[in-house]
C-alpha positions in Angstrom: 8.1 5.0 28.0 5.5 2.1 27.8 6.4 -0.6 25.3 3.7 -1.3 22.7 3.0 -4.9 21.7 1.6 -4.2 18.2 3.3 -3.7 14.9 2.5 -1.3 12.1 2.4 -2.2 8.4 2.4 0.3 5.6 1.1 -0.1 2.1 3.4 2.0 -0.2 1.5 3.6 -3.2 -1.0 6.1 -1.8 0.3 5.7 1.7 4.1 6.2 2.0 3.9 8.4 -1.1 0.9 10.1 -2.6 1.6 8.9 -6.1 -1.6 7.5 -7.5 -1.9 10.4 -9.9 1.3 9.2 -11.6 0.2 5.6 -11.7 -3.0 6.8 -13.3 -1.1 8.7 -16.0 1.2 5.7 -16.6 -1.8 3.3 -17.0 -3.5 5.8 -19.4 -0.3 6.1 -21.5 0.1 2.4 -21.5 -3.5 1.8 -22.6 -3.2 4.4 -25.3 -0.1 2.6 -26.7 -2.0 -0.7 -26.8 -5.4 0.7 -27.9 -7.1 -0.2 -24.6 -9.8 1.9 -22.9 -9.7 2.6 -19.2 -12.2 4.5 -17.0 -11.9 6.1 -13.6 -14.3 3.4 -12.3 -12.0 0.7 -13.6 -9.0 2.4 -11.9 -10.9 2.5 -8.6 -12.3 -1.1 -8.7 -9.8 -3.1 -10.7 -6.4 -1.4 -10.6 -5.5 0.4 -7.4 -3.8 -1.9 -4.9 -3.8 -5.0 -7.2 -1.1 -7.1 -8.8 0.0 -6.1 -12.3 -0.7 -9.6 -13.5 -4.4 -9.3 -12.5 -4.7 -5.8 -13.8 -3.2 -6.7 -17.2 -5.5 -9.7 -17.7 -8.4 -7.5 -16.8 -7.4 -4.8 -19.3 -6.7 -7.2 -22.1 -9.8 -9.3 -21.2 -7.9 -12.6 -21.5 -5.4 -14.9 -19.9 -1.8 -13.8 -20.7 1.4 -15.9 -20.7 3.8 -15.1 -17.8 6.4 -13.8 -20.4 3.8 -11.4 -21.8 2.7 -10.2 -18.4 6.3 -9.5 -17.4 6.9 -7.5 -20.6 3.8 -5.4 -20.2 4.4 -4.8 -16.5 7.9 -3.7 -17.1 6.7 -1.3 -19.8 4.0 0.2 -17.6 6.2 0.5 -14.5 9.0 2.1 -16.6 6.5 4.7 -17.8 5.5 5.3 -14.2 9.1 5.6 -12.8 10.1 8.0 -15.6 7.0 10.3 -14.9 7.3 10.1 -11.1 11.0 10.2 -10.3 11.2 14.0 -10.3 8.3 14.4 -7.9 8.9 11.7 -5.2 8.0 13.0 -1.7 6.7 11.4 1.4 3.1 11.8 2.4 2.8 14.8 4.7 3.8 14.1 8.3 5.2 10.6 7.6 8.8 11.4 8.3 8.0 12.6 11.8 5.5 9.7 12.4 8.1 7.1 11.4 10.6 8.7 13.8 8.0 8.6 16.5 7.3 4.9 16.0 11.0 4.2 16.1 11.3 6.2 19.3 8.6 3.9 20.9 10.3 0.8 19.5 7.3 -0.1 17.4 8.2 -2.5 14.5 7.3 -1.4 11.0 7.0 -3.2 7.7 6.0 -2.5 4.1 3.4 -4.7 2.3 2.9 -3.6 -1.2 1.8 -4.8 -4.6 4.5 -2.7 -6.2 7.6 -4.3 -7.9 11.0 -4.1 -6.3 12.3 -1.5 -8.7 9.6 0.9 -7.6 10.2 0.2 -3.9 13.9 0.8 -4.3 13.4 4.1 -6.1 11.1 5.5 -3.4 13.0 4.2 -0.4 16.3 5.5 -1.9 14.9 8.9 -2.8 13.1 9.4 0.6 15.8 7.9 2.9 13.4 5.9 5.0 14.6 2.3 4.4 16.2 2.2 7.9 12.7 2.1 9.5 11.7 -1.1 7.7 13.3 -4.5 8.6 10.5 -6.3 6.7 9.4 -5.6 3.1 7.0 -7.8 1.3 6.4 -7.1 -2.4 4.5 -8.4 -5.4 7.1 -11.0 -6.3 6.6 -12.7 -2.9 2.9 -13.4 -3.2 0.7 -15.3 -5.7 -2.6 -13.7 -4.9 -3.2 -10.0 -4.9 -5.4 -7.8 -2.7 -8.2 -8.2 -1.7 -6.8 -11.6 -0.8 -5.1 -11.3 2.6 -2.0 -13.3 1.6 0.4 -10.3 1.5 -0.6 -9.1 5.0 -0.6 -12.6 6.5 2.9 -13.2 5.1 4.1 -9.8 6.4 2.8 -10.6 9.9 4.5 -14.0 9.8 7.9 -12.5 8.8 7.6 -9.9 11.6 6.7 -12.7 14.1 3.5 -11.0 15.0 0.0 -12.4 15.2 -2.2 -10.7 12.6 -4.5 -9.4 15.3 -1.6 -7.4 16.7 -1.0 -5.5 13.5 -2.3 -2.1 12.4 -2.3 -1.4 8.7 -2.1 1.9 6.8 -3.9 1.5 3.5 -5.5 3.7 0.8 -7.3 1.3 -1.5 -10.6 -0.5 -1.1 -9.0 -3.8 -2.1 -6.1 -3.2 0.4 -8.5 -2.5 3.3 -10.4 -5.7 2.5 -7.2 -7.6 2.5 -6.0 -6.3 5.8 -9.5 -6.7 7.4 -9.7 -10.3 6.1 -6.3 -11.0 7.7 -7.8 -9.9 11.0 -5.9 -6.6 11.3 -6.9 -3.1 12.3 -6.9 -0.6 9.4 -6.2 3.1 9.2 -7.2 4.5 5.8 -5.6 7.5 4.0 -8.0 9.4 1.8 -5.4 9.9 -0.9 -7.0 7.7 -3.5 -10.7 7.3 -2.4 -13.1 9.5 -0.6 -13.6 9.0 3.2 -17.1 7.8 2.4 -15.8 4.9 0.3 -13.2 3.8 2.9 -14.5 1.3 5.5 -11.7 1.4 8.0 -11.2 1.7 11.8 -10.1 5.3 11.2 -9.7 7.5 8.1 -7.1 10.3 8.0 -6.0 12.8 5.4 -2.3 12.4 6.1 0.1 11.5 8.9 -0.2 14.8 10.7 -3.6 13.5 11.9 -2.2 10.4 13.7 -0.2 9.8 16.9 0.6 7.1 19.4 -2.5 7.7 21.5 -4.7 7.2 18.4 -2.9 3.9 17.6 -3.4 2.7 21.2 -7.1 3.5 21.0 -7.5 1.6 17.7 -5.5 -1.4 18.9 -7.3 -1.6 22.2 -10.6 0.3 21.9 -12.5 1.2 25.1 -15.6 -0.9 25.4 -18.5 0.9 26.8 -21.1 -1.0 28.7 
């Protein structure tokens, strides 16, 4: 079996699990509690894939103290976990795909804007923690997507050059972050339409990806 010299990095929300419907419900309940309005356009442009600190300051329209951000973020994520915990399931095909990557000795990591409690809940419920030696979360970065910080930090922790990383993303801001970091990107159309996603490849779920496809994205054939 030929050894691959690239690494694979997964975003979590909308990628490892198709959970954005539950985040959407949680944000809407949170906004209702605090008399805030939120539209689908705002969800798409200013919420999906971003840090809670940035989202909350956008929603409230002002700078918030760190203590207030923490309180609001805990409230919203508590709503989300309570809604979602009964429905947690891996995105279709991911369990087999992770085993395939492991069989080929391809290193995998998670880079997510989600807080640690959410990550722990999902990894515990799905039993896939064994595949990820590197996990970078919201608490380890100061700048959210579309800034490339989280992907650059993940690549560094994996001891891989960013150009040798393939990222699975679902959000527009996440794709921009990975591209700015110099990485190849495969988008999942769980959150946005294929037309909106400007990636190297767009798939519906993990039944549509294999090692051959990863090889072709990492090292595309150049035609004269």
